[in-house]
C-alpha positions, 0 to 999 in steps of 0.5 A, spaced: 375 505 272 382 502 272 383 505 265 381 512 268 386 511 274 392 509 270 391 515 265 390 519 272 397 516 274 400 517 267 398 524 267 401 526 274 407 522 273 408 526 266 407 533 270 412 531 275 417 529 270 416 536 266 416 540 272 423 537 274 426 538 268 424 545 267 426 548 274 433 549 275 438 546 279 443 549 284 448 545 280 446 548 273 446 555 276 453 554 279 456 551 272 453 558 269 456 562 275 463 558 274 463 561 267 461 568 268 466 569 274 472 568 269 468 572 263 467 578 268 474 578 271 477 578 265 473 583 261 473 590 262 469 593 268 462 596 266 463 604 267 461 607 274 455 611 274 454 612 281 459 615 287 457 614 294 461 613 300 468 614 296 466 609 292 465 609 284 461 603 281 456 601 276 449 600 279 444 597 274 438 601 273 433 596 276 437 597 283 437 603 288 441 605 294 436 604 300 441 605 305 448 608 306 452 606 312 460 607 313 463 601 309 456 598 307 451 600 302 444 596 302 441 596 295 434 594 293 432 591 286 424 590 287 424 586 294 431 583 293 436 586 298 443 586 297 449 588 302 455 591 299 461 592 303 467 595 302 474 595 306 478 601 304 484 598 307 484 591 303 487 591 296 484 588 290 488 582 291 486 581 299 484 574 301 481 577 308 474 577 306 474 571 303 477 567 309 472 570 313 466 567 309 467 560 311 462 559 316 458 552 316 457 546 313 451 548 308 457 550 303 454 549 296 460 553 292 466 556 293 471 558 287 476 563 287 480 566 281 486 570 280 487 575 274 491 581 274 492 583 281 485 581 283 483 576 287 475 574 286 471 569 289 464 566 289 461 563 296 454 560 296 451 557 302 444 553 302 440 558 307 434 554 307 430 549 302 430 553 295 434 559 298 441 560 298 446 566 300 450 568 295 457 572 296 461 575 291 468 579 292 474 582 289 479 583 295 476 588 300 469 589 297 464 584 297 456 583 295 451 579 299 444 577 298 439 571 299 435 568 293 432 562 291 435 557 286 432 559 280 435 566 280 442 564 283 446 565 277 442 571 275 443 575 281 451 573 282 452 575 275 449 582 277 453 582 283 460 580 279 459 586 275 458 591 280 463 589 285 468 588 279 466 596 277 468 599 284 474 604 284 
């Protein structure tokens, strides 16, 4: 009986260790975002394939415009919703939207980058357990979504590509 309990406890411990090692941490996701931010802002932007509300921008085939409002586009990718905001009065080097993004103590990541007359930024807040609000911006354009830990870097990369492509 004691031997069965020991084997059971070892099995449970092994599952906990394997699960802990296999699920991404927010720290690992922010490391990936840090690397992606610089690469995205220093690379040529993706070619625009959409023109809506006076904006030309790249939109991945997996995404669709759900709703159009002045200065805002709601974009969907399956069940995932993104908000794309554009202030035409702000230039690519503007810090106004970035400064407005500071809102609470649940800050996980806040990083900025300057390159060739552009001011880019990433701001991530913890919204709930395993749920993060991710905002990517360049000057007067920003894109925001909420996602769980596993997809933070993946969603941030797509958002960077979209925001960087806006003309």
